Every structure is written in C-alpha cells, then in structure tokens.
VEXRO-532009 format. One record per residue (C-alpha): chain; x, y, z; residue in three letters. Coordinates in steps of 0.02 Angstrom, whole numbers, plus 50000, padded with zeros to 5 digits. Layout:
# VEXRO-532009
+----+-------+-------+-------+-----+
: ch :    xx :    yy :    zz :  aa :
+----+-------+-------+-------+-----+
:  A :     X :     Y :     Z : ALA :
...
+----+-------+-------+-------+-----+
# end
This chain:
# VEXRO-532009
+----+-------+-------+-------+-----+
: ch :    xx :    yy :    zz :  aa :
+----+-------+-------+-------+-----+
:  A : 54533 : 54276 : 48759 : MET :
:  A : 54537 : 54213 : 48580 : ILE :
:  A : 54678 : 54092 : 48543 : ARG :
:  A : 54808 : 54137 : 48413 : TYR :
:  A : 54901 : 53977 : 48438 : ILE :
:  A : 54793 : 53844 : 48362 : ASN :
:  A : 54919 : 53731 : 48278 : ILE :
:  A : 54778 : 53643 : 48187 : LEU :
:  A : 54644 : 53744 : 48100 : LYS :
:  A : 54544 : 53590 : 48060 : LEU :
:  A : 54382 : 53614 : 47964 : CYS :
:  A : 54306 : 53452 : 47902 : THR :
:  A : 54294 : 53516 : 47724 : ALA :
:  A : 54481 : 53544 : 47711 : LEU :
:  A : 54624 : 53431 : 47662 : VAL :
:  A : 54721 : 53417 : 47824 : ILE :
:  A : 54900 : 53473 : 47802 : ILE :
:  A : 54943 : 53550 : 47969 : LEU :
:  A : 54947 : 53398 : 48082 : SER :
:  A : 55108 : 53315 : 48135 : SER :
:  A : 55052 : 53151 : 48059 : THR :
:  A : 54925 : 53117 : 47924 : TYR :
:  A : 54752 : 53110 : 47999 : VAL :
:  A : 54575 : 53120 : 47933 : SER :
:  A : 54475 : 53280 : 47927 : GLY :
:  A : 54398 : 53234 : 48095 : GLN :
:  A : 54556 : 53268 : 48197 : SER :
:  A : 54509 : 53371 : 48350 : LYS :
:  A : 54675 : 53425 : 48425 : GLN :
:  A : 54618 : 53607 : 48436 : ASP :
:  A : 54442 : 53574 : 48499 : TYR :
:  A : 54454 : 53643 : 48677 : ILE :
:  A : 54496 : 53825 : 48712 : TRP :
:  A : 54521 : 53909 : 48882 : PHE :
:  A : 54526 : 54094 : 48921 : PHE :
:  A : 54471 : 54231 : 49039 : GLY :
:  A : 54496 : 54275 : 49221 : LYS :
:  A : 54391 : 54207 : 49365 : ASP :
:  A : 54208 : 54238 : 49319 : GLN :
:  A : 54142 : 54199 : 49494 : ASN :
:  A : 54254 : 54233 : 49642 : ILE :
:  A : 54121 : 54163 : 49760 : ASN :
:  A : 54145 : 53987 : 49693 : GLU :
:  A : 54297 : 53878 : 49728 : GLU :
:  A : 54430 : 53870 : 49594 : GLY :
:  A : 54448 : 53976 : 49438 : ILE :
:  A : 54280 : 53992 : 49350 : GLN :
:  A : 54345 : 54027 : 49176 : GLY :
:  A : 54276 : 54029 : 49000 : ILE :
:  A : 54287 : 53868 : 48900 : ARG :
:  A : 54248 : 53829 : 48719 : PHE :
:  A : 54226 : 53643 : 48684 : ASP :
:  A : 54194 : 53612 : 48500 : PHE :
:  A : 54155 : 53430 : 48538 : ASN :
:  A : 53984 : 53493 : 48593 : ASP :
:  A : 53856 : 53507 : 48453 : LYS :
:  A : 53796 : 53640 : 48440 : PRO :
:  A : 53941 : 53730 : 48518 : PHE :
:  A : 53903 : 53849 : 48663 : GLN :
:  A : 54025 : 53947 : 48773 : PRO :
:  A : 54021 : 53890 : 48954 : VAL :
:  A : 54092 : 53943 : 49122 : VAL :
:  A : 54185 : 53797 : 49201 : ALA :
:  A : 54318 : 53765 : 49332 : THR :
:  A : 54486 : 53790 : 49247 : ASN :
:  A : 54659 : 53765 : 49320 : GLY :
:  A : 54727 : 53932 : 49256 : LEU :
:  A : 54672 : 54109 : 49219 : SER :
:  A : 54732 : 54208 : 49070 : TYR :
:  A : 54799 : 54372 : 49007 : ASP :
:  A : 54844 : 54338 : 48825 : GLN :
:  A : 54968 : 54193 : 48817 : ASN :
:  A : 54860 : 54043 : 48780 : ASN :
:  A : 54888 : 53868 : 48711 : ALA :
:  A : 54804 : 53699 : 48730 : SER :
:  A : 54817 : 53529 : 48647 : ILE :
:  A : 54699 : 53380 : 48634 : CYS :
:  A : 54712 : 53203 : 48568 : THR :
:  A : 54655 : 53177 : 48387 : PRO :
:  A : 54490 : 53122 : 48464 : GLU :
:  A : 54467 : 53289 : 48553 : GLY :
:  A : 54512 : 53235 : 48731 : GLU :
:  A : 54609 : 53368 : 48826 : LEU :
:  A : 54793 : 53334 : 48859 : LEU :
:  A : 54858 : 53496 : 48937 : PHE :
:  A : 54856 : 53685 : 48922 : TYR :
:  A : 54957 : 53838 : 48972 : THR :
:  A : 54934 : 54023 : 49008 : ASN :
:  A : 55117 : 54064 : 48978 : GLY :
:  A : 55177 : 54053 : 49158 : CYS :
:  A : 55112 : 53880 : 49207 : ALA :
:  A : 55060 : 53716 : 49126 : VAL :
:  A : 54902 : 53624 : 49185 : ALA :
:  A : 54854 : 53444 : 49149 : ASN :
:  A : 54683 : 53379 : 49098 : ARG :
:  A : 54631 : 53370 : 49280 : GLU :
:  A : 54664 : 53558 : 49292 : HIS :
:  A : 54812 : 53540 : 49409 : GLN :
:  A : 54982 : 53618 : 49377 : ILE :
:  A : 55102 : 53484 : 49315 : MET :
:  A : 55259 : 53437 : 49412 : PRO :
:  A : 55390 : 53569 : 49366 : ASN :
:  A : 55250 : 53658 : 49272 : GLY :
:  A : 55267 : 53825 : 49360 : ASP :
:  A : 55385 : 53972 : 49322 : SER :
:  A : 55368 : 53962 : 49133 : ILE :
:  A : 55439 : 54125 : 49062 : ASN :
:  A : 55515 : 54167 : 49232 : ALA :
:  A : 55621 : 54324 : 49239 : GLY :
:  A : 55631 : 54505 : 49292 : LEU :
:  A : 55482 : 54559 : 49187 : PHE :
:  A : 55369 : 54431 : 49271 : PHE :
:  A : 55437 : 54464 : 49446 : ASP :
:  A : 55436 : 54655 : 49439 : VAL :
:  A : 55305 : 54714 : 49314 : LEU :
:  A : 55191 : 54563 : 49329 : TRP :
:  A : 55212 : 54554 : 49519 : LEU :
:  A : 55263 : 54371 : 49507 : GLY :
:  A : 55082 : 54315 : 49507 : ASP :
:  A : 55029 : 54181 : 49382 : CYS :
:  A : 54845 : 54211 : 49419 : LYS :
:  A : 54859 : 54352 : 49294 : ASN :
:  A : 54926 : 54239 : 49158 : GLY :
:  A : 55065 : 54303 : 49043 : TYR :
:  A : 55051 : 54438 : 48909 : PRO :
:  A : 55088 : 54416 : 48725 : GLY :
:  A : 54954 : 54394 : 48595 : GLY :
:  A : 55034 : 54266 : 48480 : GLN :
:  A : 55188 : 54210 : 48574 : ASP :
:  A : 55159 : 54030 : 48626 : ILE :
:  A : 55129 : 53870 : 48528 : ILE :
:  A : 55120 : 53683 : 48569 : ILE :
:  A : 55198 : 53562 : 48445 : LEU :
:  A : 55208 : 53373 : 48450 : GLN :
:  A : 55386 : 53306 : 48456 : ASP :
:  A : 55427 : 53225 : 48287 : PRO :
:  A : 55531 : 53093 : 48378 : SER :
:  A : 55415 : 53051 : 48524 : HIS :
:  A : 55227 : 53027 : 48512 : ASN :
:  A : 55204 : 53073 : 48696 : ASP :
:  A : 55320 : 53223 : 48690 : GLY :
:  A : 55269 : 53404 : 48660 : TYR :
:  A : 55370 : 53562 : 48637 : TYR :
:  A : 55298 : 53724 : 48705 : ILE :
:  A : 55378 : 53862 : 48602 : ILE :
:  A : 55367 : 54026 : 48697 : HIS :
:  A : 55433 : 54203 : 48708 : ILE :
:  A : 55499 : 54280 : 48870 : THR :
:  A : 55490 : 54468 : 48888 : MET :
:  A : 55650 : 54547 : 48955 : GLY :
:  A : 55642 : 54701 : 49066 : TYR :
:  A : 55785 : 54827 : 49064 : PHE :
:  A : 55743 : 54972 : 49179 : SER :
:  A : 55803 : 55140 : 49114 : GLY :
:  A : 55836 : 55079 : 48936 : ASN :
:  A : 55740 : 55129 : 48780 : ASP :
:  A : 55654 : 55016 : 48744 : PRO :
:  A : 55643 : 54941 : 48918 : SER :
:  A : 55548 : 54786 : 48859 : LEU :
:  A : 55646 : 54676 : 48739 : VAL :
:  A : 55623 : 54496 : 48680 : ILE :
:  A : 55801 : 54433 : 48680 : GLU :
:  A : 55773 : 54246 : 48662 : ASN :
:  A : 55654 : 54118 : 48592 : LEU :
:  A : 55632 : 53973 : 48714 : LYS :
:  A : 55552 : 53804 : 48732 : TYR :
:  A : 55488 : 53697 : 48874 : SER :
:  A : 55450 : 53512 : 48855 : TYR :
:  A : 55305 : 53404 : 48915 : VAL :
:  A : 55317 : 53215 : 48923 : ASP :
:  A : 55141 : 53142 : 48929 : MET :
:  A : 55205 : 52966 : 48966 : SER :
:  A : 55248 : 53022 : 49144 : LEU :
:  A : 55140 : 53045 : 49299 : ASN :
:  A : 55018 : 52907 : 49251 : ASN :
:  A : 54981 : 52990 : 49085 : GLY :
:  A : 54948 : 53163 : 49159 : LEU :
:  A : 55117 : 53227 : 49101 : GLY :
:  A : 55269 : 53314 : 49177 : ASP :
:  A : 55368 : 53465 : 49120 : VAL :
:  A : 55541 : 53389 : 49099 : THR :
:  A : 55630 : 53540 : 49022 : LEU :
:  A : 55591 : 53722 : 49053 : LYS :
:  A : 55639 : 53893 : 48982 : ASN :
:  A : 55774 : 53826 : 48864 : ILE :
:  A : 55837 : 53963 : 48744 : PRO :
:  A : 55859 : 53909 : 48564 : PHE :
:  A : 55886 : 54077 : 48474 : SER :
:  A : 55951 : 54248 : 48524 : GLU :
:  A : 55898 : 54408 : 48436 : SER :
:  A : 56031 : 54507 : 48342 : LYS :
:  A : 55939 : 54671 : 48369 : SER :
:  A : 55946 : 54791 : 48516 : GLU :
:  A : 55757 : 54801 : 48499 : LYS :
:  A : 55741 : 54612 : 48501 : GLY :
:  A : 55615 : 54501 : 48417 : TYR :
:  A : 55443 : 54568 : 48374 : LEU :
:  A : 55307 : 54530 : 48499 : TRP :
:  A : 55150 : 54437 : 48439 : SER :
:  A : 55205 : 54361 : 48271 : TYR :
:  A : 55261 : 54184 : 48315 : LEU :
:  A : 55193 : 54068 : 48178 : SER :
:  A : 55206 : 53883 : 48137 : VAL :
:  A : 55158 : 53759 : 48001 : ILE :
:  A : 55191 : 53576 : 47971 : ALA :
:  A : 55330 : 53523 : 47854 : HIS :
:  A : 55274 : 53438 : 47693 : SER :
:  A : 55335 : 53273 : 47766 : ASN :
:  A : 55189 : 53285 : 47892 : GLN :
:  A : 55311 : 53253 : 48034 : LYS :
:  A : 55423 : 53404 : 48062 : ASP :
:  A : 55378 : 53587 : 48094 : TRP :
:  A : 55426 : 53756 : 48022 : TRP :
:  A : 55431 : 53900 : 48148 : ILE :
:  A : 55440 : 54081 : 48087 : VAL :
:  A : 55481 : 54232 : 48195 : GLN :
:  A : 55523 : 54411 : 48138 : PRO :
:  A : 55664 : 54514 : 48215 : ASP :
:  A : 55682 : 54704 : 48218 : PHE :
:  A : 55858 : 54682 : 48146 : ASP :
:  A : 55842 : 54728 : 47961 : ASP :
:  A : 55666 : 54655 : 47950 : ASN :
:  A : 55738 : 54480 : 47962 : LEU :
:  A : 55616 : 54335 : 47970 : PHE :
:  A : 55698 : 54183 : 48049 : TYR :
:  A : 55642 : 54010 : 47995 : THR :
:  A : 55675 : 53867 : 48115 : PHE :
:  A : 55652 : 53681 : 48086 : LEU :
:  A : 55592 : 53568 : 48225 : LEU :
:  A : 55632 : 53387 : 48183 : ASN :
:  A : 55689 : 53230 : 48274 : GLU :
:  A : 55855 : 53316 : 48312 : ASP :
:  A : 55773 : 53465 : 48397 : GLY :
:  A : 55761 : 53648 : 48342 : ILE :
:  A : 55885 : 53727 : 48220 : SER :
:  A : 55885 : 53888 : 48120 : VAL :
:  A : 55871 : 53857 : 47934 : LYS :
:  A : 55866 : 54031 : 47860 : ASP :
:  A : 55844 : 54217 : 47888 : SER :
:  A : 55774 : 54328 : 47751 : VAL :
:  A : 55720 : 54510 : 47741 : ARG :
:  A : 55533 : 54522 : 47712 : LEU :
:  A : 55408 : 54666 : 47716 : VAL :
:  A : 55467 : 54798 : 47593 : GLY :
:  A : 55468 : 54940 : 47718 : THR :
:  A : 55561 : 54954 : 47883 : ASP :
:  A : 55460 : 54895 : 48031 : PHE :
:  A : 55364 : 55037 : 48112 : ASN :
:  A : 55412 : 55082 : 48291 : ARG :
:  A : 55239 : 55019 : 48342 : ASN :
:  A : 55245 : 54857 : 48242 : SER :
:  A : 55281 : 54748 : 48393 : SER :
:  A : 55121 : 54682 : 48475 : ALA :
:  A : 55009 : 54783 : 48357 : SER :
:  A : 54968 : 54643 : 48233 : GLY :
:  A : 54999 : 54460 : 48195 : ASP :
:  A : 55051 : 54336 : 48061 : SER :
:  A : 54971 : 54175 : 47999 : LYS :
:  A : 54993 : 54031 : 47880 : PHE :
:  A : 54846 : 53992 : 47767 : SER :
:  A : 54746 : 53833 : 47802 : PRO :
:  A : 54803 : 53756 : 47637 : ASP :
:  A : 54984 : 53785 : 47689 : GLY :
:  A : 55031 : 53883 : 47533 : LYS :
:  A : 55035 : 54062 : 47600 : LEU :
:  A : 55114 : 54161 : 47741 : TYR :
:  A : 55041 : 54330 : 47790 : ALA :
:  A : 55109 : 54469 : 47902 : TYR :
:  A : 54997 : 54613 : 47954 : TYR :
:  A : 54980 : 54764 : 48064 : ASN :
:  A : 54895 : 54930 : 48032 : ILE :
:  A : 55062 : 55022 : 48021 : ASN :
:  A : 55163 : 54908 : 47905 : ASP :
:  A : 55015 : 54846 : 47803 : GLY :
:  A : 54975 : 54672 : 47738 : LEU :
:  A : 55114 : 54568 : 47660 : TRP :
:  A : 55081 : 54401 : 47575 : ILE :
:  A : 55209 : 54269 : 47523 : TYR :
:  A : 55202 : 54098 : 47445 : ASP :
:  A : 55281 : 53973 : 47565 : PHE :
:  A : 55368 : 53811 : 47517 : ASP :
:  A : 55333 : 53683 : 47654 : ARG :
:  A : 55473 : 53570 : 47590 : THR :
:  A : 55620 : 53690 : 47601 : ASP :
:  A : 55545 : 53830 : 47707 : GLY :
:  A : 55570 : 53971 : 47581 : THR :
:  A : 55465 : 54125 : 47540 : PHE :
:  A : 55427 : 54196 : 47367 : SER :
:  A : 55305 : 54302 : 47265 : ASN :
:  A : 55288 : 54454 : 47378 : GLU :
:  A : 55124 : 54550 : 47372 : ARG :
:  A : 55067 : 54692 : 47482 : SER :
:  A : 54920 : 54801 : 47531 : LEU :
:  A : 54978 : 54959 : 47618 : ILE :
:  A : 54858 : 55030 : 47747 : THR :
:  A : 54857 : 55206 : 47818 : SER :
:  A : 54899 : 55177 : 47999 : GLY :
:  A : 55048 : 55296 : 48006 : GLY :
:  A : 55115 : 55288 : 48183 : ASN :
:  A : 54952 : 55223 : 48254 : SER :
:  A : 54954 : 55134 : 48421 : LEU :
:  A : 54795 : 55043 : 48370 : SER :
:  A : 54791 : 54853 : 48379 : PHE :
:  A : 54751 : 54754 : 48224 : SER :
:  A : 54737 : 54573 : 48172 : SER :
:  A : 54711 : 54460 : 48022 : MET :
:  A : 54645 : 54286 : 47984 : GLU :
:  A : 54625 : 54176 : 47831 : PHE :
:  A : 54462 : 54100 : 47775 : SER :
:  A : 54455 : 53908 : 47780 : PRO :
:  A : 54472 : 53899 : 47590 : ASN :
:  A : 54626 : 54014 : 47598 : SER :
:  A : 54550 : 54133 : 47469 : ARG :
:  A : 54509 : 54277 : 47586 : PHE :
:  A : 54598 : 54371 : 47725 : ILE :
:  A : 54500 : 54469 : 47855 : TYR :
:  A : 54582 : 54624 : 47928 : LEU :
:  A : 54523 : 54682 : 48099 : SER :
:  A : 54572 : 54864 : 48127 : ASN :
:  A : 54499 : 54914 : 48296 : THR :
:  A : 54345 : 55000 : 48222 : ASP :
:  A : 54336 : 54921 : 48049 : SER :
:  A : 54329 : 54745 : 47976 : LEU :
:  A : 54386 : 54715 : 47797 : PHE :
:  A : 54389 : 54564 : 47682 : GLN :
:  A : 54530 : 54549 : 47554 : VAL :
:  A : 54509 : 54433 : 47404 : ASP :
:  A : 54680 : 54356 : 47370 : LEU :
:  A : 54624 : 54300 : 47196 : TRP :
:  A : 54632 : 54482 : 47139 : GLU :
:  A : 54800 : 54527 : 47058 : PRO :
:  A : 54791 : 54697 : 47144 : ASP :
:  A : 54745 : 54668 : 47326 : LEU :
:  A : 54670 : 54842 : 47338 : GLU :
:  A : 54538 : 54787 : 47210 : ASP :
:  A : 54494 : 54642 : 47323 : GLY :
:  A : 54471 : 54745 : 47482 : LYS :
:  A : 54291 : 54759 : 47544 : ILE :
:  A : 54227 : 54844 : 47702 : LEU :
:  A : 54123 : 54715 : 47797 : ILE :
:  A : 54071 : 54820 : 47947 : ASP :
:  A : 54119 : 54958 : 48068 : THR :
:  A : 54108 : 54951 : 48257 : TYR :
:  A : 53947 : 55012 : 48335 : ARG :
:  A : 53936 : 55046 : 48521 : ASP :
:  A : 53813 : 54950 : 48626 : ASN :
:  A : 53744 : 54987 : 48799 : GLU :
:  A : 53762 : 54802 : 48843 : LEU :
:  A : 53950 : 54814 : 48820 : ASP :
:  A : 54026 : 54916 : 48962 : LEU :
:  A : 54206 : 54911 : 48897 : PHE :
:  A : 54171 : 54908 : 48710 : GLY :
:  A : 54194 : 54754 : 48601 : THR :
:  A : 54301 : 54827 : 48464 : ARG :
:  A : 54393 : 54721 : 48335 : PHE :
:  A : 54549 : 54666 : 48428 : PHE :
:  A : 54610 : 54489 : 48384 : LYS :
:  A : 54540 : 54353 : 48273 : SER :
:  A : 54561 : 54166 : 48246 : THR :
:  A : 54488 : 54029 : 48138 : LEU :
:  A : 54395 : 53899 : 48241 : GLY :
:  A : 54381 : 53713 : 48204 : PRO :
:  A : 54198 : 53744 : 48158 : ASP :
:  A : 54257 : 53851 : 48009 : CYS :
:  A : 54197 : 54013 : 48089 : ARG :
:  A : 54311 : 54159 : 48129 : ILE :
:  A : 54299 : 54226 : 48306 : TYR :
:  A : 54351 : 54406 : 48342 : ILE :
:  A : 54379 : 54457 : 48522 : ARG :
:  A : 54366 : 54632 : 48591 : GLY :
:  A : 54480 : 54717 : 48714 : GLY :
:  A : 54502 : 54695 : 48901 : SER :
:  A : 54348 : 54660 : 49005 : GLY :
:  A : 54225 : 54631 : 48863 : SER :
:  A : 54102 : 54486 : 48878 : LYS :
:  A : 54062 : 54479 : 48691 : PHE :
:  A : 54145 : 54412 : 48534 : MET :
:  A : 54106 : 54446 : 48352 : HIS :
:  A : 54083 : 54300 : 48232 : VAL :
:  A : 54106 : 54279 : 48044 : ILE :
:  A : 53990 : 54132 : 48012 : HIS :
:  A : 54031 : 54100 : 47827 : LYS :
:  A : 54207 : 54166 : 47798 : PRO :
:  A : 54226 : 54071 : 47632 : ASP :
:  A : 54091 : 54181 : 47553 : GLU :
:  A : 54135 : 54342 : 47462 : LYS :
:  A : 54086 : 54512 : 47531 : GLY :
:  A : 53938 : 54533 : 47647 : LEU :
:  A : 53886 : 54353 : 47611 : ALA :
:  A : 54020 : 54305 : 47740 : CYS :
:  A : 53881 : 54333 : 47869 : ASP :
:  A : 53971 : 54439 : 47999 : PHE :
:  A : 53878 : 54451 : 48165 : GLU :
:  A : 53930 : 54587 : 48285 : MET :
:  A : 53930 : 54520 : 48464 : ARG :
:  A : 53882 : 54349 : 48396 : GLY :
+----+-------+-------+-------+-----+
# end
C-alpha cells in the first residue's frame, strides 16, 4: 500500500518547508513506510511489507509489523529517521510493534463493526484520510487527523463522512513508547447530506514553520474547508468554493489532492472532475489563480491519482491504464500534457498492476501502486525531467 499521508516529502535537493520546525534537508521523518497484509501466515506475527529509506540502496523487505493494512496508513519518525509510531486507521502501534495503551478502536463505529466485521487485522479503508502532525505546543505530542466512515443502512448514500476527527499520542508516556491519550474527538461536522469527500485530506506547514494548514473538501457547494492547527488546537479558518464544476457523483474516493513540495500550489484531481490547480498562501491559508485541465472521465468509476515532481514543475496523473505528465510552466495545461506510458499486462502479475495511487518518496522517486493483491509497484525514477526523460519503469 503506497502512503498518501507523508507529511514530509523530503528530498535532499529541496528547501525544506513542510516540517513543523526548521530542519536541514536531511530530516527523515517520513523514512519508514508500512503496508500490506500478512505475507507469510506460517510465521509468527504479521509479516508485512516495509520500506526503510535509511537503507542505501533502498530495497523493499518483508518484516514483522504490528499491524496489517487496507488503505489507511500513516507513520512518523524522528528527524534522524528512527521510528516513533504508526497506524492503519483502526489501531496505533509503537516502535516495538505493539498496540499502544488506548491505541485500539480508532475510527470505531457502525461502519467498522458491521461492514468491516469489527476486525482491525484488515486495517481501515480510505486512500488519503489519515495524517500525523506534530503538536505545535508540545514536542512529544502528535495529532492523528482521521476520517470515520458513517454507515446508514437504507439511505442513499449509505456511507457518509459526517465528521473530521483527531486522536492524540503523547510520546513522553510509557517510557518513551507513547500512549494514546485522546481518541476519536470530532472537530468539524459536514454541512452536506453527502458528507465530506473521501480520500482528499491534505496538509501543509504554515509559513511560521510551527503550525499546520489542513484542507478537506465537502460535497456541500464544492466547499473546501481550511483548518488551522496551532498551540490552541484545531479551528476552522475559512471555507471557499473551488473546482469550477459541481463535484461528480463518483468524485469521492476516486482521486486525491496534494500540496506541491515547494508549498506554493494546491492541486485537486480525479478523472471525472479533472485537474484543478491553485496558488496557496501559507501565511493566511488562502487560494488564488485557478487553473484547470478537464479530462474525459464522464461518470467513470475508475480510480485516479496525482503527484507533484520534487521541483514542483510537473504533475503526474495516474488514470488506471494511462500515466500522463503535465508541465505546470505551460500557460495552457493542455499544451503541457504528455502521455508517459499505458498499462501493459504481464503474466507475472496475477491481479494486474494498473496505475492506482501514487506518492513522492523521500528518495525523490514517485511510487505508483496497483490495485488489490498486486505484488508490484511502478516507479518514476527522475520525475523532475520533462517527458519520457522522467524514466518511468513499469513494475520497477
């Protein structure tokens, strides 16, 4: 499972603007990734996939993890790259791969109990719906911002995200292994009967390098809510209508949104609504200078994803069977759109590694995961290069 929740996209060539305090380009808070179900049921514990970018050269490994995953996925390290804790959306595990005190029942509710059978071994769904942020007022405190799916049997829709929530980890407790001291605390309620959109939770550091901006779209009138996390907690700062067309009925869970590594741009994308780019002011949390690239998804149920290049010049669009690069330096985004590759089947890949979700790694490569059950990932090795020079490797 590729992570969509890296709060620090730290490539050593970049000026670091996303960390909660000013650090050098060597900060490694996003260096360890966990994902996957149990890879070997004959061995004790959960034999899950682990990426550790501290290892040079980096290689995926199977290791004993404390949790297994569906899609919800977040982890946090020290600036030196030492693991602190991680979560799969329904539990929080410490660096010794044990569930923290009070670390169970994250996102508890009817959806988890009924449709998810109340079993955390399956993780929690939601592609980009969980983020870990350091508390601006407490160096050992961390907010887990997460989205709980509500289940309303017989309604249309029956699955609705009513609230945004947070849980809180204090790493000064339990001999430095951490405790969950607050859990499932709502901080915003949707104004729409359809609720918040699934899979678009985004975050970036405030220009003061201490506080955080959190952005989440709502089905109600295409409103994008901007929240500020500071020493006083979480508060809503603004709501503004973005995306110049009404959200498609399939918008929720079909795409994602990202801030650019240089902190200047916010992008929203799915194959139905298209790509929408905005300048973002990290001092006052405002959007401006709308640009768009409308795709031809119609009412497609296809999944799609996007990711910025490390230099923030390019966006890569992953549309199930096609991968595009868009040059944001072009005044007309259509002129900057280049087809990089199309999916080709492979007998090694039983379930098909199509272009599902993508994220920028701390090694400045973009990793694109396939769908359920696939053992391969695609890699863009040089995403700062224009066109085919980006060096895309299928099943890399």
